[in-house]
C-alpha positions in Angstrom: 19.8 2.4 59.4 20.2 -1.4 59.6 16.5 -2.0 59.9 15.7 0.0 56.8 18.5 -1.7 54.8 17.1 -5.1 55.7 13.6 -4.0 54.7 15.0 -3.1 51.3 15.8 -6.8 50.6 12.1 -7.4 50.2 11.4 -4.2 48.2 10.3 -4.4 44.6 12.9 -3.7 41.8 11.9 -2.4 38.4 14.3 -2.3 35.5 13.6 -1.1 31.9 15.5 -3.1 29.3 14.1 -0.9 26.6 13.5 1.8 25.8 16.6 3.2 27.3 16.0 6.5 29.1 16.9 9.5 27.0 16.6 7.6 23.6 15.1 9.5 20.6 12.7 7.6 18.4 11.3 8.5 14.9 8.4 6.2 15.2 5.2 6.5 17.3 5.1 2.8 18.3 7.8 1.9 20.8 8.6 -1.6 22.2 8.7 -1.7 26.0 10.6 -4.5 27.9 10.7 -4.3 31.7 11.7 -6.7 34.4 9.9 -6.5 37.8 11.7 -8.3 40.6 10.4 -9.4 44.0 6.7 -8.7 43.4 4.5 -9.8 46.3 3.6 -13.5 45.9 5.0 -13.4 42.3 1.5 -12.4 41.3 1.0 -10.3 38.1 -2.0 -8.7 39.9 0.5 -7.0 42.2 1.8 -5.0 39.3 -0.5 -2.1 40.0 -0.1 0.2 37.0 1.8 0.8 33.8 1.5 4.4 32.8 2.2 6.6 29.8 2.7 10.3 30.8 0.9 9.6 34.0 -2.2 8.0 32.5 -2.7 4.2 33.2 -2.4 1.9 30.1 -5.1 -0.8 29.8 -4.1 -4.0 31.6 -5.2 -5.8 28.5 -2.3 -4.2 26.7 0.6 -5.4 28.9 -0.7 -8.1 31.3 -1.1 -10.9 28.7 2.6 -10.5 27.9 3.7 -11.2 31.5 6.2 -14.1 32.0 6.7 -15.2 35.6 9.9 -16.8 36.7 9.2 -18.1 40.2 12.7 -19.3 40.9 14.2 -15.9 40.1 11.3 -14.0 41.5 10.9 -11.9 38.3 8.0 -10.9 36.0 8.9 -9.7 32.5 6.6 -7.5 30.5 7.1 -7.1 26.7 4.6 -5.0 24.8 4.3 -2.1 22.4 3.0 1.3 23.3 1.7 4.0 20.9 3.0 7.5 21.7 0.5 10.4 21.2 3.0 12.3 19.0 6.2 14.2 19.0 7.7 15.4 22.3 9.0 14.0 25.6 7.2 10.9 27.1 7.5 9.0 30.3 6.7 5.3 30.8 6.4 4.1 34.4 5.6 0.9 36.2 4.3 0.6 39.8 4.2 -2.7 41.8 3.9 -4.0 45.4 7.0 -5.7 46.7 7.4 -8.7 48.9 7.6 -6.4 51.9 4.1 -5.1 51.1 5.5 -1.7 50.1 4.8 -0.3 46.6 7.6 1.0 44.4 7.9 2.5 40.9 10.4 3.3 38.2 10.2 5.1 34.9 12.0 5.7 31.6 11.9 9.0 29.7 12.1 9.1 25.9 11.7 11.6 23.0 9.7 11.1 19.9 11.0 13.3 17.0 9.9 13.1 13.4 12.4 12.7 10.6 12.6 15.9 8.7 12.9 15.6 4.9 14.1 18.9 3.6 12.7 20.6 0.6 14.5 20.1 -2.7 15.8 17.1 -4.6 17.2 14.2 -2.7 17.6 10.4 -2.8 15.1 9.3 -0.3 14.4 6.0 1.6 12.4 5.1 4.7 13.0 2.2 7.2 9.2 2.2 8.0 6.1 1.0 6.3 3.9 3.9 5.2 0.2 3.7 5.0 -0.3 7.2 3.6 0.1 8.2 -0.1 3.1 10.3 -1.2 1.0 13.4 -1.7 -0.5 13.0 1.8 3.1 13.2 3.2 4.9 15.4 0.8 2.2 17.6 -0.7 0.4 17.6 -4.1 3.4 19.1 -5.9 5.9 16.3 -4.9 7.5 14.0 -7.3 8.8 10.5 -6.6 11.0 8.7 -9.2 12.2 5.1 -9.1 14.7 3.6 -11.5 13.5 0.4 -13.3 16.7 -1.5 -14.3 15.0 -3.6 -17.0 13.8 -0.5 -18.8 16.9 1.7 -18.1 14.5 4.6 -17.2 12.7 6.2 -14.3 9.1 5.6 -13.3 7.6 8.7 -11.9 4.8 9.3 -9.4 3.0 12.6 -9.1 -0.5 13.6 -8.2 -1.2 14.1 -11.9 0.4 10.8 -13.0 0.5 8.3 -10.0 2.6 5.6 -11.7 2.3 2.6 -9.2 5.9 1.5 -10.0 7.2 4.6 -8.2 4.6 4.5 -5.4 5.2 3.3 -1.8 3.9 -0.1 -2.7 5.2 -0.9 -6.2 4.1 -4.2 -7.8 6.5 -7.1 -8.1 9.0 -5.9 -5.4 10.2 -8.6 -3.0 12.0 -6.5 -0.4 11.4 -8.3 2.9 12.9 -9.3 6.3 15.1 -12.3 6.3 13.0 -15.5 6.8 9.8 -13.9 5.6 8.0 -14.1 2.2 5.9 -11.1 2.8 7.2 -7.9 1.0 7.4 -4.8 3.1 7.9 -1.8 0.8 8.8 1.0 0.7 11.4 -0.3 3.2 14.5 -1.2 1.2 13.5 0.7 -1.9 15.2 3.9 -3.0 13.6 7.0 -4.7 14.5 10.4 -6.1 12.2 12.8 -4.2 11.5 16.4 -5.2 9.5 18.6 -2.8 8.9 22.3 -2.4 8.4 22.2 1.4 9.8 20.2 4.3 8.0 17.0 5.4 7.9 15.5 8.9 7.7 11.7 9.0 6.9 9.6 12.1 7.0 5.8 11.5 3.9 3.8 12.5 5.5 0.4 13.3 9.0 -0.2 14.8 11.7 -2.0 12.9 12.9 -5.3 14.0 16.6 -4.6 14.6 17.4 -8.2 15.3 16.7 -9.5 11.7 18.6 -8.9 8.5 16.8 -7.5 5.5 16.7 -8.8 1.9 16.8 -6.5 -1.1 16.6 -8.3 -4.5 18.9 -6.8 -7.2 18.3 -6.9 -10.9 21.0 -6.8 -13.5 22.0 -3.2 -14.0 21.6 -0.1 -11.7 19.4 -0.5 -8.6 18.1 2.2 -6.3 18.1 0.7 -2.8 17.1 2.2 0.6 18.7 1.6 4.0 16.1 -0.6 5.7 17.2 0.4 9.2 16.9 3.7 11.1 20.7 3.8 11.6 23.8 3.8 9.3 24.9 0.3 8.3 28.5 -0.5 7.2 28.6 -1.3 3.5 31.2 -4.0 4.1 28.9 -5.8 6.6 26.4 -6.6 3.8 26.4 -9.9 2.0 25.1 -11.2 -1.3 22.8 -14.1 -1.6 23.1 -16.1 -4.8 21.7 -19.4 -6.1 24.5 -21.9 -5.7 24.9 -25.6 -6.7 21.8 -27.6 -6.7 19.6 -24.5 -6.6 20.5 -23.8 -3.0 20.8 -20.3 -1.7 24.3 -19.3 -0.7 25.5 -16.2 1.0 28.9 -14.7 0.1 30.8 -11.5 1.0 30.7 -8.4 -1.1 34.3 -9.1 -2.1 33.6 -12.6 -3.3 30.4 -11.4 -5.0 32.6 -8.9 -6.9 35.2 -11.5 -7.7 32.4 -13.7 -9.2 31.0 -10.8 -11.1 27.7 -10.6 -9.3 28.0 -7.0 -8.0 30.3 -3.9 -8.1 32.0 -3.0 -4.8 30.9 0.7 -4.9 28.0 2.2 -2.9 26.9 5.6 -4.3 24.8 8.4 -2.9 23.5 11.8 -4.0 24.8 15.1 -2.5 21.8 17.6 -2.6 24.1 20.5 -1.8 26.0 20.2 -5.1 23.8 17.9 -7.2 26.5 15.3 -7.7 27.1 11.6 -6.9 29.8 10.4 -4.5 30.9 6.9 -3.8 32.9 4.6 -1.5 34.4 1.3 -2.3 34.1 -1.7 0.1 35.4 -2.2 2.7 34.7 1.6 3.1 31.3 3.2 2.9 27.9 3.1 4.7 24.3 2.9 3.9 23.0 6.1 5.4 19.7 6.1 7.3 16.8 7.7 5.4 18.8 7.8 2.2 18.7 5.9 -1.0 21.8 4.6 -2.7 22.9 3.2 -6.1 24.2 -0.4 -6.4 25.2 -2.0 -9.7 24.5 -5.7 -10.1 26.1 -7.7 -13.0 23.8 -10.6 -12.4 20.5 -11.0 -10.5 21.2 -11.6 -6.8 20.0 -10.5 -3.4 21.6 -7.9 -1.1 21.5 -9.0 2.6 21.6 -6.0 4.9 22.4 -6.9 8.5 21.1 -4.9 11.5 24.6 -3.7 12.4 25.1 0.0 13.2 28.1 1.9 11.9 30.5 3.3 14.4 31.0 6.6 12.5 28.3 9.3 12.8 29.6 11.6 10.0 29.9 10.6 6.4 33.0 11.4 4.4 31.7 13.0 1.1 35.0 12.4 -0.8 35.1 9.4 -3.1 37.4 6.5 -2.7 40.1 6.8 -5.4 42.4 4.2 -6.9 44.5 1.9 -4.5 48.1 3.0 -4.3 49.2 5.7 -6.7 52.9 5.8 -5.9 53.6 3.9 -9.2 51.3 6.1 -11.3 49.4 9.3 -11.3 45.9 10.6 -10.7 44.1 13.8 -11.9 40.8 15.0 -10.6 38.4 16.8 -13.0 35.9 19.3 -11.5 33.1 21.2 -13.3 31.2 24.0 -11.5 28.3 26.2 -12.5 26.7 28.4 -9.8 26.0 26.3 -6.7 26.2 23.1 -8.8 29.3 21.0 -9.3 30.5 17.6 -10.5 33.8 17.1 -8.7 34.2 13.3 -8.3 35.8 12.5 -11.7 39.3 10.9 -11.8 41.6 9.7 -14.5 45.1 8.1 -14.0 47.4 5.2 -14.2 48.6 2.4 -11.9 50.8 -0.7 -12.5 48.1 -2.9 -11.0 45.4 -1.5 -13.3 44.1 -2.8 -16.6 43.1 -1.0 -19.8 39.9 -3.0 -19.7 37.0 -2.0 -17.5 38.4 -3.3 -14.2 38.1 -3.0 -10.4 39.9 0.3 -10.2 37.3 1.8 -12.6 34.1 3.3 -11.2 30.9 3.5 -13.3 28.6 6.5 -13.0 24.9 6.0 -12.0 22.1 7.3 -14.1 21.6 11.1 -13.8 18.3 12.6 -12.7 17.5 16.2 -13.9 21.2 17.2 -13.9 22.3 20.1 -16.1 25.9 19.8 -15.1 27.8 16.5 -15.5 31.2 15.2 -16.4 31.4 11.7 -17.9 34.6 9.8 -18.7 33.7 7.5 -21.6 35.1 4.0 -21.5 37.1 3.3 -24.7 35.3 0.1 -25.7 31.9 0.0 -23.9 31.3 3.7 -24.1 30.0 3.4 -20.5 30.0 6.6 -18.4 32.7 6.4 -15.8 33.5 8.5 -12.7 36.9 7.0 -12.4 39.1 5.5 -15.1 42.5 4.1 -14.1 44.6 2.5 -16.8 47.7 0.3 -16.8 50.9 2.4 -16.2 53.0 2.2 -19.4 55.4 4.4 -21.2 52.9 5.4 -23.9 50.5 8.2 -24.7 47.0 7.9 -23.2 43.8 9.7 -24.3 40.6 10.1 -22.3 37.3 11.3 -23.7 
């Protein structure tokens, strides 16, 4: 139908840049970006309605965001919409085209709360939380946060609500890059113990175009993934104070070479109650999980908004480099459904008898009744992996 085809040249075109249809969100507030082309007279008034689940949204919500490009004959809307709760939702736009005929388009999304299972886990959230821990997890929940300067855990419970382990602890400077306003609990890690599952929907969406800064103190630091997706550990950087007091960003490898940070990223395995680790360039910061990072000097971890390509996490630890010139033995202890299996001793020509890069320290335990620690000969530090120089002599591990 040639006549109908030519009429289509003047018809309105509506394209959603975000949210992409079929996307699942774990937050109630969703950013909407839509481009409307060939609107009658390029007038915003000819965008008739923006609807959520069939109900019109107030024009005051989206109309002030309209940007008109007369040359390209487009109108761009960019606004946030609050979903009523979990479930499937439809956002639609209707407008009158240059041919005087109205048209519409829609995108369909799913809101699904993050489920935090009952039991003990290392927990983190990418969203700001306005509720108290007991309002989310129940009155019998326990939150614990490690304080590096004290070498001990601060604990928050209904009976003893220590603010240092709350969702807004004092003196914590976790924040988006370029901002001086802290946004905890985003970027902070906790041990969480609950007796029943919790369902968490974020209130405010995360800016996935801006990196996030997590200050690290000397010692063990519990950090949280600040994004709702896995982030490659090797993509992170370390910010230090360089010459002249200027901030300088370096790679994880350089930070390790300059003894600012260890290359391992650790996480807790609830199923067995043990720690596992990966060594950069391997490893990921897992969404909604806390991790251990060991800093040797105060510095700042820079987490970029880069998603990891893998969806499943390998729970096996990263062992020593090449073992063809040495040997490696894995030590495993089990009791009931608990185990501590990530303990390794061995030798390699490239290794040193001192505490070196091949050696892996063990993070502080939390309520563990089953643990294997390999004690360093000199520092007496608890190790998960101790690789020594390959030599024709007897070796003894404790």
